[in-house]
C-alpha positions as a printed Julia matrix, in Angstrom:
415×3 Matrix{Float64}:
 -263.38  103.56  23.98
 -261.06  106.37  24.95
 -260.29  109.18  22.52
 -256.87  107.65  21.87
 -258.34  104.22  21.2
 -260.72  105.77  18.66
 -257.75  107.5   17.08
 -255.79  104.24  17.02
 -258.67  102.35  15.42
 -258.95  105.01  12.7
 -255.2   104.86  12.08
 -255.36  101.07  11.76
 -258.11  101.34   9.15
 -256.17  104.01   7.24
 -253.01  101.88   7.33
 -254.76   99.04   5.52
 -255.73  101.38   2.69
 -252.3   102.99   2.59
 -250.51   99.63   2.49
 -251.93   98.88  -0.96
 -251.54  102.35  -2.47
 -249.34  102.75  -5.51
 -246.2   104.82  -5.45
 -247.98  107.34  -7.68
 -250.84  107.73  -5.2
 -248.49  108.24  -2.29
 -246.32  110.71  -4.19
 -249.39  112.67  -5.27
 -250.4   113.01  -1.61
 -246.88  114.11  -0.64
 -246.78  116.74  -3.37
 -250.16  117.99  -2.18
 -248.67  118.3    1.33
 -245.67  120.23  -0.01
 -247.9   122.66  -1.91
 -250.2   123.16   1.08
 -247.35  123.83   3.52
 -245.75  126.25   1.09
 -248.98  128.16   0.48
 -249.93  128.41   4.16
 -246.71  129.73   5.68
 -248.49  132.62   7.37
 -250.86  130.22   9.13
 -247.92  128.1   10.31
 -245.86  131.07  11.47
 -248.8   132.54  13.4
 -249.2   129.27  15.29
 -245.47  129.07  15.94
 -245.49  132.64  17.26
 -248.01  131.56  19.9
 -245.75  128.67  20.92
 -242.71  130.95  21.03
 -244.49  133.49  23.23
 -245.39  130.72  25.68
 -241.79  129.46  25.55
 -240.38  132.88  26.44
 -242.94  133.33  29.21
 -242.07  129.94  30.68
 -238.32  130.65  30.69
 -237.32  128.1   28.04
 -233.57  128.18  27.32
 -232.2   129.94  24.26
 -231.07  126.66  22.7
 -234.46  125.02  23.22
 -236.22  128.06  21.76
 -234.09  127.55  18.67
 -235.42  123.99  18.38
 -238.97  125.28  18.55
 -238.71  128.3   16.28
 -239.94  128.3   12.68
 -238.99  130.9   10.09
 -239.95  131.24   6.44
 -236.56  129.75   5.58
 -237.08  126.77   7.89
 -240.51  126.15   6.4
 -238.89  126.24   2.95
 -236.48  123.59   4.2
 -239.36  121.46   5.49
 -241.14  121.72   2.14
 -237.96  120.82   0.28
 -237.61  117.8    2.58
 -241.07  116.62   1.55
 -240.13  116.94  -2.13
 -236.94  114.99  -1.51
 -238.97  112.14  -0.07
 -241.14  112.16  -3.2
 -237.99  111.66  -5.27
 -236.78  108.69  -3.22
 -237.44  105.12  -4.36
 -240.49  103.49  -2.79
 -239.25  100.57  -0.66
 -242.61   98.79  -0.55
 -242.68   95.67  -2.68
 -238.91   95.68  -3.09
 -237.5    92.15  -3.2
 -235.03   91.58  -0.37
 -234.21   88.09  -1.64
 -235.56   85.45  -4.01
 -234.64   81.82  -4.52
 -236.0    78.68  -6.12
 -236.02   75.55  -4.01
 -235.26   72.07  -5.37
 -238.96   71.2   -4.98
 -239.89   73.96  -7.41
 -241.15   76.5   -4.86
 -240.12   80.09  -5.56
 -239.64   81.92  -2.26
 -239.26   85.7   -2.17
 -238.84   88.07   0.74
 -240.37   91.5    0.05
 -240.63   94.76   1.96
 -244.0    95.67   3.48
 -245.19   98.49   5.76
 -245.02   98.07   9.51
 -248.64   99.27   9.86
 -249.23  101.98  12.47
 -246.26  103.9   13.86
 -246.59  106.13  16.92
 -244.2   109.0   17.62
 -243.65  110.68  20.99
 -241.33  113.66  20.65
 -240.41  117.08  21.99
 -240.04  120.64  20.79
 -239.18  120.47  17.1
 -242.15  121.09  14.74
 -240.15  119.88  11.73
 -240.27  116.39  13.26
 -244.04  116.49  12.78
 -243.72  116.83   9.01
 -240.63  114.64   8.6
 -242.27  111.77  10.48
 -245.57  112.09   8.67
 -244.16  112.1    5.15
 -241.7   109.27   5.76
 -244.47  107.13   7.21
 -246.8   107.93   4.32
 -244.19  107.12   1.65
 -243.37  103.82   3.39
 -247.06  102.91   3.59
 -247.52  103.42   7.33
 -250.14  105.4    9.21
 -248.7   107.56  11.98
 -250.0   108.84  15.3
 -248.03  111.89  16.43
 -247.79  112.98  20.03
 -245.69  116.12  20.34
 -244.9   118.14  23.44
 -247.09  120.88  24.85
 -244.43  123.49  24.03
 -245.04  122.96  20.28
 -248.73  122.1   20.32
 -250.01  125.1   18.35
 -247.41  124.58  15.62
 -247.97  120.84  15.47
 -251.74  121.17  15.32
 -251.64  123.53  12.35
 -249.06  121.42  10.52
 -251.11  118.26  10.98
 -254.34  119.99  10.01
 -252.73  121.22   6.79
 -251.34  117.77   5.97
 -254.64  116.02   6.69
 -256.49  118.46   4.45
 -253.99  117.88   1.65
 -254.14  114.1    2.0
 -257.92  114.05   1.9
 -257.95  116.22  -1.21
 -255.57  113.76  -2.87
 -257.95  110.87  -2.22
 -256.24  109.09   0.68
 -257.67  108.77   4.21
 -256.89  111.8    6.38
 -256.31  109.41   9.28
 -253.03  108.31   7.68
 -251.73  111.17   9.85
 -253.17  112.19  13.21
 -252.11  114.22  16.22
 -252.84  113.38  19.85
 -254.67  116.44  21.15
 -253.94  115.75  24.81
 -250.34  116.61  25.76
 -250.58  115.32  29.32
 -248.32  112.62  30.73
 -251.34  110.32  30.85
 -251.85  110.48  27.08
 -248.21  109.58  26.5
 -248.5   106.59  28.84
 -251.69  105.42  27.14
 -250.05  105.65  23.72
 -247.09  103.6   24.96
 -249.53  100.79  25.77
 -251.84  100.97  22.76
 -250.57   97.64  21.51
 -253.86   96.64  19.89
 -253.42   99.39  17.31
 -249.75  100.48  17.34
 -247.09   98.31  15.71
 -244.02  100.4   16.59
 -243.33  103.31  18.93
 -240.48  105.73  18.26
 -239.61  108.24  21.0
 -237.54  111.23  19.95
 -236.26  113.63  22.56
 -234.13  113.88  25.67
 -232.85  111.12  27.9
 -235.79  111.46  30.32
 -238.36  110.91  27.57
 -236.5   107.93  26.11
 -236.13  106.33  29.53
 -239.82  106.81  30.31
 -240.87  105.16  27.06
 -238.5   102.21  27.45
 -239.68  101.61  31.01
 -243.42  101.96  30.36
 -244.15  100.86  26.8
 -245.82   97.55  26.01
 -245.49   98.07  22.26
 -242.18   97.52  20.44
 -239.85  100.53  20.78
 -236.88  101.8   18.82
 -234.78  104.14  20.97
 -233.6   107.27  19.19
 -231.9   110.53  19.72
 -230.02  110.54  23.03
 -226.73  112.02  21.89
 -223.89  112.29  24.39
 -221.48  112.73  21.46
 -217.69  113.03  21.73
 -214.86  114.41  19.65
 -211.35  113.15  20.37
 -208.45  115.35  19.24
 -205.55  112.97  18.69
 -201.89  113.86  19.15
 -201.4   113.96  15.35
 -204.44  116.13  14.64
 -204.4   119.13  12.34
 -205.23  121.63  15.09
 -206.75  124.27  12.82
 -209.06  121.61  11.41
 -209.89  120.43  14.91
 -210.85  123.95  16.03
 -213.25  124.36  13.11
 -214.81  120.93  13.63
 -215.33  121.33  17.38
 -216.75  124.83  16.94
 -219.2   123.57  14.32
 -220.18  120.49  16.3
 -220.89  122.49  19.45
 -222.11  125.86  18.24
 -223.94  125.47  14.91
 -227.01  124.12  16.69
 -226.3   122.93  20.23
 -229.83  121.75  20.99
 -229.8   118.86  18.5
 -228.79  115.3   19.26
 -225.75  115.24  16.95
 -224.05  118.2   18.66
 -220.85  117.41  20.54
 -221.14  117.39  24.33
 -217.69  116.22  25.46
 -214.3   117.06  23.99
 -211.44  114.66  24.65
 -207.94  116.03  23.97
 -204.63  114.2   23.84
 -202.33  115.51  26.55
 -199.51  116.07  24.05
 -201.48  118.74  22.13
 -203.79  120.12  24.83
 -201.51  123.03  25.73
 -201.5   124.24  22.13
 -205.0   123.27  21.1
 -207.22  124.52  23.92
 -205.99  128.16  23.79
 -206.66  128.06  20.02
 -210.19  126.73  20.56
 -211.36  128.92  23.42
 -211.7   132.25  21.5
 -213.83  130.51  18.86
 -216.16  129.14  21.54
 -216.22  132.49  23.33
 -217.99  133.93  20.28
 -221.01  131.88  21.41
 -220.46  132.26  25.16
 -219.93  128.52  25.54
 -219.55  127.46  29.15
 -216.57  125.13  29.64
 -216.61  122.37  32.25
 -213.29  120.63  32.53
 -210.92  118.51  34.55
 -207.98  119.91  36.56
 -205.59  119.81  33.6
 -208.02  121.78  31.43
 -208.37  124.39  34.17
 -204.58  124.61  34.48
 -204.37  125.49  30.77
 -207.4   127.77  30.41
 -207.68  129.21  33.91
 -210.52  129.94  36.29
 -213.05  130.35  33.48
 -213.3   126.54  33.47
 -216.05  125.19  35.74
 -214.8   122.05  37.54
 -216.4   119.05  35.86
 -218.28  116.54  37.97
 -218.86  112.87  37.17
 -222.35  113.86  36.02
 -220.92  116.19  33.37
 -219.31  113.3   31.48
 -222.71  111.61  31.38
 -224.82  114.59  30.29
 -226.4   115.58  27.0
 -226.55  119.34  27.58
 -228.43  120.46  24.48
 -227.02  123.89  25.19
 -223.91  126.08  24.88
 -221.97  123.95  27.37
 -218.96  121.78  26.58
 -217.23  119.29  28.86
 -213.48  118.9   28.28
 -211.23  116.08  29.47
 -207.53  115.67  28.75
 -206.55  112.07  28.09
 -203.28  110.19  27.65
 -204.15  109.07  24.13
 -206.55  107.09  21.98
 -206.94  104.18  24.39
 -208.12  106.39  27.26
 -210.35  108.33  24.85
 -212.06  105.16  23.64
 -212.44  103.89  27.21
 -214.17  107.16  28.13
 -216.5   106.92  25.14
 -217.3   103.28  25.95
 -218.26  104.29  29.49
 -220.25  107.46  28.83
 -221.29  107.43  25.17
 -224.88  106.78  24.11
 -224.06  105.05  20.83
 -225.03  108.04  18.69
 -222.09  109.81  16.98
 -218.39  109.86  17.83
 -215.46  111.51  16.02
 -211.67  111.44  15.98
 -209.51  114.23  14.56
 -206.22  112.66  13.5
 -203.57  112.38  10.8
 -202.61  108.89  12.0
 -204.17  106.29   9.7
 -203.73  103.44  12.2
 -205.5   105.43  14.93
 -208.3   106.39  12.57
 -208.91  102.73  11.71
 -208.81  101.66  15.36
 -211.35  104.33  16.22
 -213.67  103.27  13.38
 -213.47   99.61  14.33
 -213.51   99.78  18.11
 -215.96  102.6   18.91
 -219.52  101.3   19.19
 -221.8   104.0   17.8
 -224.34  104.41  15.03
 -222.04  106.88  13.25
 -218.26  107.09  13.67
 -216.32  109.92  12.01
 -212.74  110.62  11.03
 -211.91  114.33  10.6
 -215.51  115.55  10.3
 -218.18  117.1   12.5
 -220.72  114.91  14.27
 -223.38  117.31  12.97
 -223.6   115.31   9.74
 -225.53  112.48  11.42
 -228.79  113.34   9.74
 -231.07  111.64   7.23
 -230.8   114.46   4.73
 -227.01  114.63   4.95
 -226.8   110.84   4.51
 -228.94  110.98   1.36
 -232.02  109.43   2.98
 -234.23  112.5    2.59
 -235.88  113.34   5.89
 -235.45  111.07   8.91
 -237.87  109.86  11.52
 -235.14  109.62  14.13
 -231.61  108.39  14.76
 -231.6   104.93  16.26
 -228.95  104.26  18.88
 -229.89  100.58  19.12
 -228.37   97.6   17.33
 -231.6    96.25  15.88
 -232.61   96.31  12.21
 -232.48  100.13  12.29
 -229.31  101.89  13.43
 -228.41  105.5   12.76
 -230.64  107.84  10.73
 -233.92  106.07   9.99
 -235.22  106.6    6.48
 -237.79  104.77   4.4
 -236.29  101.27   4.46
 -236.0   101.37   8.25
 -239.78  101.89   8.43
 -240.54   98.6    6.7
 -240.83   94.99   7.7
 -240.8    92.04   5.33
 -242.87   89.03   4.49
 -242.25   85.89   2.48
 -244.3    85.22  -0.61
 -244.19   81.72  -2.06
 -245.17   80.57  -5.57
 -245.94   76.9   -6.02
 -247.38   74.53  -8.57
 -249.13   72.01  -6.35
 -246.28   71.11  -3.99
 -247.2    69.34  -0.75
 -245.07   68.26   2.18
């Protein structure tokens, strides 16, 4: 057996034990994880410093370094996320439906764990903890395969969590980390169908595409966020400036950041000069069409067809001036990735059209796309944001990590 097959076999065995754990047992393990992470911040930060040094040496972009970096405050946030998951209701055993048939059979559909979940993801060490604790609370074992840029951070985080789980009495193999960060290990994990029940990739478009094309285990696509904001002709322009600035600049490397701004022609001449100074504070590069350049001048880089289709993950914003809501929605339908889309408007009819006609996991009226997040939606942490139309769509919390089975009570019925 390969090292990954051994790891998969161990995860399968741990998943069987975890599937029958009580809520109290799982919560005790999660609280042990929270305490351990909180008490070992120095160990975590030292590992992250090694990753950050390698990132700087390799020329990683400023935005991507932000995804990788841990601080005491970010670790506090991770620990608080674990505690929030403890406080959430346990979905396992929850009755989805129950009915009594005319023949006397009582048929119930109840939530059960999926089994073993594998994660392939990039850069962000917080994903390591979020994924692990959500899987544990929902009764699933998890195999984590992070990117090489975050390996030192991920290894320490997983080691700490495994130690805490073992001390609480559950199998350490409920959580494991793939030690090999090569492309070959990712490909092998995508095809480990004898042990893995679900694969969730979380990262850029290239990673998602590779998983979809190569995996033989079931996959839920997450994270690719070519998100748009449309500023309608009735928009409150001051509100629109604040929303666009937040959606682009608060954390441009994440998947719910805006990448393309669509502006109604009737307000573009007023709105864009209001917006530009706020984006200049972050040195945002603007890539726009001819009309945008006519308003803002030579600072605008001419946009190519590829720009409309790109998730930058950086301080870059594409801008297109449109005739109105119909052209805006056509653009989103052509280039959007089904993640998060927003309209800024005071027109109720336009807001309702946008909500009904735009196909995305999260559709906003007069709010930043940056709210598409498990914590902001009240789900605690999230394992990813599904852009598919399967059972899980949008931020994936505990319920999205369950399957169901039917349980039937009889009294001697035969057919």
